[in-house]
C-alpha positions in Angstrom: 105.8 113.8 132.2 108.2 112.1 129.9 107.7 109.1 128.0 110.4 107.5 125.9 111.8 110.6 125.6 108.5 112.6 124.9 106.8 115.0 126.8 102.8 113.6 127.4 100.5 114.9 129.8 99.3 112.5 132.4 96.0 111.8 134.5 96.3 113.2 138.0 94.4 113.7 140.6 94.0 117.1 142.0 97.2 116.5 144.6 98.9 115.7 141.3 99.4 112.4 141.8 99.1 109.7 139.0 95.6 108.4 138.6 96.6 104.2 138.7 94.4 102.0 136.9 95.4 98.4 136.4 98.9 99.2 136.8 98.9 101.8 133.7 98.4 106.0 133.9 96.4 107.7 131.2 98.6 109.9 128.8 98.1 111.9 125.8 100.5 113.5 123.2 98.6 116.7 123.1 95.6 117.9 124.9 93.6 118.5 122.1 94.4 115.2 120.4 91.0 112.3 120.7 93.2 109.3 121.2 94.5 108.6 124.6 96.6 106.3 125.8 97.6 103.9 128.7 101.4 102.8 129.6 102.5 101.2 132.7 102.7 103.5 135.7 106.9 102.3 135.4 107.5 103.9 131.9 106.5 107.8 132.8 109.7 109.3 133.6 110.0 113.1 135.3 109.3 115.2 132.7 113.1 117.0 132.7 114.4 113.8 131.5 112.4 114.2 128.1 114.6 115.1 125.1 113.8 118.6 123.8 112.2 118.7 120.7 115.5 120.8 118.7 117.7 117.6 119.5 115.2 115.3 117.9 115.3 117.2 114.6 119.2 116.0 114.2 117.8 112.3 114.5 119.8 110.1 111.7 116.8 109.5 109.5 117.6 108.0 105.9 116.5 109.8 102.8 115.0 107.6 100.5 113.9 107.9 96.6 110.7 108.9 96.7 107.9 107.5 94.0 108.0 110.8 92.3 111.9 112.3 92.3 114.4 112.4 95.1 113.3 113.8 99.0 114.5 117.3 99.3 116.3 118.0 102.5 113.7 120.7 103.2 110.1 119.7 103.7 107.4 122.3 102.1 105.5 124.3 104.7 102.4 123.2 103.0 102.9 119.5 103.1 101.0 117.0 104.5 102.9 114.6 106.8 101.4 111.4 107.5 102.8 108.8 109.8 102.1 105.3 109.2 102.3 101.8 111.4 101.0 98.5 111.1 101.4 96.2 114.0 100.8 91.8 114.4 100.4 90.2 116.9 101.8 86.5 116.3 102.8 87.4 112.7 100.4 86.9 111.5 97.9 87.5 113.9 95.8 90.2 115.4 96.4 93.4 113.7 96.2 97.0 113.8 96.8 99.5 111.8 97.6 103.3 113.0 98.2 107.0 110.9 99.2 110.1 112.2 98.1 113.1 109.6 99.3 116.3 110.1 98.4 119.3 108.2 99.5 122.8 109.6 97.9 122.9 113.5 95.2 119.8 112.3 95.5 116.6 113.2 93.7 113.4 112.7 94.2 109.9 114.3 93.4 106.3 112.8 93.2 103.4 114.8 91.5 100.1 113.4 91.8 96.4 113.9 91.9 94.7 110.4 91.9 91.4 111.7 94.0 88.2 111.1 97.0 89.6 108.9 100.5 89.5 109.0 103.2 92.3 110.1 103.9 93.6 106.4 100.1 93.1 105.9 99.6 95.6 108.2 102.5 98.3 107.3 101.0 98.4 103.7 97.3 98.6 104.6 98.4 101.1 107.0 99.6 103.3 104.1 96.9 102.5 101.6 94.2 103.9 104.1 96.3 106.6 104.8 96.6 107.8 101.0 92.9 106.7 100.8 91.8 109.4 103.7 93.5 112.4 101.4 91.1 114.1 99.0 94.0 116.6 97.4 96.6 115.3 95.1 98.2 118.9 94.3 99.3 119.5 97.9 103.0 117.8 98.6 102.5 114.5 100.5 105.2 113.0 103.1 104.9 109.8 104.3 107.6 108.3 107.0 106.9 105.2 107.8 109.5 102.2 110.2 108.8 99.7 107.9 111.8 98.7 105.8 109.4 96.0 103.8 107.1 98.7 102.5 109.7 101.5 102.0 111.2 99.1 99.4 108.8 97.9 97.2 107.0 101.5 97.1 110.5 102.9 96.4 112.9 101.1 95.2 110.9 99.1 92.6 111.1 95.7 94.2 108.9 93.1 92.8 106.9 91.6 95.2 106.5 88.0 96.5 103.2 88.8 97.9 100.3 91.0 98.9 100.3 91.4 95.3 97.3 92.9 94.8 97.5 95.3 97.9 101.0 96.4 96.5 99.4 97.3 93.2 96.5 99.6 94.7 99.0 101.6 96.9 101.0 102.2 93.5 98.3 103.0 92.0 97.2 105.4 94.9 100.6 106.9 94.5 100.5 108.0 90.7 97.4 110.5 91.7 99.7 113.1 93.5 102.0 115.4 92.2 104.4 115.6 94.7 104.7 112.3 97.1 107.1 111.3 99.3 108.2 108.2 101.1 110.8 108.6 103.8 112.2 105.9 106.2 112.7 106.4 110.5 114.2 104.4 112.7 111.4 102.6 114.9 111.1 103.3 118.1 113.9 105.9 118.2 112.4 108.7 120.1 110.4 109.8 117.2 107.0 111.3 118.6 105.0 110.9 115.9 105.8 107.6 115.0 105.4 106.8 118.7 102.0 107.9 118.6 101.4 105.9 115.0 103.0 102.7 116.7 100.4 103.3 119.7 97.7 103.6 117.1 98.1 100.6 115.9 99.3 97.9 118.9 95.8 99.3 121.0 93.8 98.5 117.8 95.1 95.1 118.2 93.8 95.2 121.9 90.5 96.8 121.5 89.9 94.4 118.3 89.9 91.5 120.4 88.3 92.7 123.5 
């Protein structure tokens, strides 16, 4: 089926009827992924309403200055791509982070509850945790985030008024990499991987409050 313009797999019975529990349906963006999502039944649309992948590549992404150098128009074939997102219910309030790491055909998802925090702290924490997951510093890395706050602090030299320790820790981590760039993406604009990171972050809040 289609969810927010992305093609997804939805749980169904042998007669191909959607399995609805408490008004929600279990979906996956990829059958091989470990993490599952539950979305409102009415949010699912027919498969033909999904936006073809070749059209998404033309989305208007503003390329920002990277930590090391300007972002090139093409992403290296051997690049590690990371999509991060942070969410806070209340701002400050219960918060979670979502991370999707992609290298060739390998994918890893992280959904973690971080307790009481602001949305900005959650966004930065997601980036920090993602960088801490990487064990090789010689490979090119591209981090995609919809947080203007985080991108500004980490690529434009903004001086943090708050969260100074967190920002300092991230900057120290970025210095370890030979080729690391941050790319700003527009949130909730149909970018499949960004939507996954968002789901992981919001789901972490729900699990943390259970």
